[in-house]
N, C-alpha and C positions, 0 to 999 in steps of 0.2 A: 344338286347331283353334278349332271355333264355339262358343261360348258356344248353349244351348240354350236359346231362348225359349217355340218351338210347336214339335215335332221334325214330319215331317212322314214320309209313309209310305214305309217301305223305310228312313229313316233309320238311321243304327246310330249308338246314344249309348251312353256312359259313364253307368252309372246306381247310387248309392249306395246298396246291400239290406241295412247294417250302420244301426241298430241291429233287428234281428227279432225276430220271434213266434214260438214254437212250433218245428219244424223246419228255419224257411224257409232259406235261402242267406244266409250272412251276409260278404258281399265284396261288391265294386266290379270289375262286369262288365258288358263290351260287353253293347249289348238293342238286338233286332231290332224298331221300332216296324212292327206289321203291321194294324193298324187304319186307315181311312181318314181323311184329314185333316178332312177337318168333325167326327169324332168328335173329334179329339186335341184342338180347338178347345175344345171344351164336355164331355166325358166322360175320367176321368184312373186308369185302374186302375194306376199309380205315379204318387206326387205328384211336381208340375215341382219341388219342394226334394231331391229326390232325384238327382234330372237334371246330371250334371258337366260334360257339354263334349259336344257331336256329334263322333265320330269320322268318319265318312263317310255315304255313300249305297249300299245296295243294289247292284248291277248290274241290268239289265234281266233276263238270264238267270235269276239269282239271285231276284228279286222275284218272276220268274211260274212258278220252280219254290215256291218258298213259298206262293205266290196257291194254286198246284196242290192240292197237299201240305194248306195247310187246306180247301180244299172237301174235299176227298176222306177228311180227318176230321170233319167236322160233315156232310156229307151224308146224308138219310135215308136209310135201309135200308129196302125190303119187306117187313114182315115177317109 
């Protein structure tokens, strides 16, 4: 599909995770971009050199479910 220059939020991108460090996964895997587009242009968790190609974009229902799960995961609990 598309060559990845700057991935967008909820894009599914094939990422080369090899070579690895320690116990990281050592394979090429599809990954879902969850960070907002503004962060994708400036901040990287995965170096752009590892991005092989864009496979597609998550549909709206999946994107909402992922965003909801992330909100729940990172919500502050009342202690």
